[in-house]
Every structure is written in structure tokens, then in C-alpha cells.
Phi, psi and omega in degrees: 000141180297126184296336182296338180279340183259346181282127179284140180290143175286161179297323182291327176293320178296321179294315178303312183294323178294316178296319180297320180294314186280316189272349180274356179287158178284328181271165180291153178300145177280166177302320180296318179294320178297316179297320180296313180293321179300316179295318181298314178299329180295344182272353187276148174235164182303321184299333179297340180250015179076026180249126175265108187277346190255306189295143172273146177292166185302316182213159182302333183273355182290164182283180180288354183268130182274173180300335182277004181076023179246163173283130184271105184298325183283347184262358182292128181251344176232157174302130186232132179252126176258110182279114183266310183197146173209140171219189182297334189263332183199164173225150178234129179200168180231128171266125174253131182244139165281162176303131180091348179296139183227132171255109186295172179308126179212159184249177181222078189297125178056031184238153170249134185231129174256128180233130180232118177285116185277324175198164177084196180214149180212156177266127184241134172234134183217141179233157164238151178293135169263315175212130184227140175250120181218119176218149185302131177089350179240148178297142176283136175209163178168189181263126178249141175256131184288130180256326185213140177204087185186187185256131173254130176231137179285145359279140176212169185291151173294135177258152180230129172241149185244170182306325184236007181207166177089000180095056185295336178251113185219164176226153178233135171232120184284123176273337175214163176309132183211167178220139182235121174280128182238126170241119183246137175219123346286170181288168173302143176201111176302315185297327184260018175077026177235063178282163173269121181247137179257152185227150167261150179242141178233095181303148180254105185305324182280351179232079181303136181092000179234154177209151169278131179247132182229131180302140178229166174291162175302123182302134181300325186272003179274114178239121175242114180273160175257147176222149182290148173280121184249012179276188181298144181292153175260129173268099184278141177272093182278355182293322178207178185068261188281000000 
């Protein structure tokens, strides 16, 4: 008997297939599909992506890779992105943060984003545009309404943000070493008009919960390192969809 029929699919393979099924359609995902994916992301743990969230590496000078051949979550010293998979329709990746690591306010143009905190805790601030001025060649600015301003600690529910709601412009500050699984649809693309834009915020004292948001350059002190994906391989269906 063909062994492929008896081999159980890995969770990451199931996530890939679910994303491929839902995001490769021409129409937007339905509420039911979003709820299904949200629930699926909620089942993931760091180990599913080859990340050891608990063990300390052997010595301070050792690499981010632990003796078990996993990425050592506690040894990360810079914000680190683990690229799991990307195609035209979606991307899957994990951000690992050291305590104190901060990803400043940034947006997700015309994108839907699923975020699942795998371990640790972080402070999240998120806005949606109330009124925005955006024209080619000029910085984007406008009035943002605060959607979220609080602490997320694992285990917690998967969050979903949409192009115009749910906190499309957000920032993360790690209060303890943490990791966030991110599924974006469609992925960032400068060429297709979906760049990542960073913002400064200017709270309005007379309007609690609102702030003026103004486009800024990529912060000089923001360093995001890359790390290899050490989890189970994904068997991508290159025949169609992605």
C-alpha cells in the first residue's frame, strides 16, 4: 500500500492546504471560512514551527539553534522572522521577539491578517483609519481610531484584522520573549501596491481614543533578522492555485 495514504498530515500541511483552499478563490473569504481558519490557527504551538520556547541554549555565545535542532526562542536577541511559506495569495511566517523587542506602528494595505500568539506576552496597540489622506508622492496621514490598547498573553484567541477594520495599523512590544504566527492574505508586495508603511502617532488629548497618524521612514533602529524554518516541510501544490 502506498505509504502516502497512511501518513498523517502535519498541522503545518493542514494549515497550508486550508489557506490554499480559502485564499486562492476569486471572492473574499466568508465569515464561516474565517472562523474555521481562526480556529485552526488556535491549535498551533511554537514546536509546530521548529521553535523551542522553553529551553535555554547551551551558552550565551551559542547560536539561535538548540541542541535539539530547533530554534531557541529564549536565545533570540533581535526580532527574528521565520519565513514558512509564501505564494501570490498568502504568506505564513512567525515573528520571534526578545523581551523589549518592538515592531512599530505599521499597516497592512488591502490585506486580511490572522495573528496567533504562540507563547509569551506583548503589548498591542491598534488603530483603524477614520479619515485618511493618501496621494502619490506625499506621506500618508489622517485620523486613526484606537481599536486595541492592551496586553496579550498566551494562551489567547487568534486575532483577525481586515483591510478597514479590526486594527489594520498596529504595533507590538514584547513584555517577555514571545512569538507570533502571522498569516497574511494577500502578502505584502511593493510592486502590487501593498507596501508596508510605518507611522508615528500623535494622540489628541481632547479626543480620547483617537490620534493623528503620519507616515514615517522605516525606523533606523528596527532590525528584523531572518531565521530558517526548521519545522515539517510543506508539500505545496504547484499544479494550480499558488
